[in-house]
C-alpha positions as CSV (number, residue, x, y, z in Angstrom):
1,M,21.3,-100.1,9.1
2,L,20.3,-103.8,9.1
3,P,23.0,-106.5,8.8
4,F,21.9,-108.6,5.8
5,W,19.5,-108.3,2.9
6,N,17.5,-111.6,2.8
7,G,16.7,-111.4,-0.9
8,S,13.1,-110.2,-0.5
9,G,12.1,-106.6,-1.4
10,L,14.5,-104.0,-2.8
11,A,18.3,-104.4,-2.2
12,T,19.1,-100.9,-0.7
13,P,22.1,-99.7,1.1
14,K,20.2,-99.8,4.4
15,Y,21.4,-103.4,4.5
16,G,25.1,-103.9,5.5
17,N,26.0,-106.4,2.9
18,I,24.6,-104.2,0.1
19,A,26.2,-101.0,1.5
20,I,29.7,-102.5,1.9
21,E,29.6,-103.8,-1.7
22,K,28.5,-100.4,-3.1
23,L,31.1,-98.6,-1.0
24,L,33.9,-100.8,-2.2
25,K,32.8,-100.4,-5.9
26,K,32.7,-96.6,-5.4
27,L,36.2,-96.5,-3.8
28,V,37.7,-98.6,-6.6
29,S,36.0,-96.4,-9.2
30,M,37.6,-93.4,-7.6
31,G,41.1,-94.9,-7.8
32,S,41.5,-96.9,-4.5
33,R,43.2,-100.3,-4.6
34,K,41.3,-103.1,-2.9
35,D,44.5,-104.5,-1.4
36,Q,45.2,-101.2,0.4
37,I,41.7,-100.7,1.9
38,I,41.5,-101.3,5.6
39,A,38.2,-101.4,7.5
40,K,37.7,-100.6,11.2
41,V,34.3,-101.3,12.7
42,F,33.3,-99.7,16.1
43,G,30.3,-100.1,18.2
44,G,27.2,-102.0,17.3
45,S,23.6,-102.2,18.2
46,E,20.7,-104.6,18.7
47,V,17.9,-104.2,16.2
């Protein structure tokens, strides 16, 4: 996964900013409340 989509090419979930947005929309559509969602991020890498 790459961190940010720079606006060129196709905006796919392989980019972090696109994937997070899609994930949040899906969670909310399934009944989650945004104010109760907690994110925990572990690790990382160098591309």
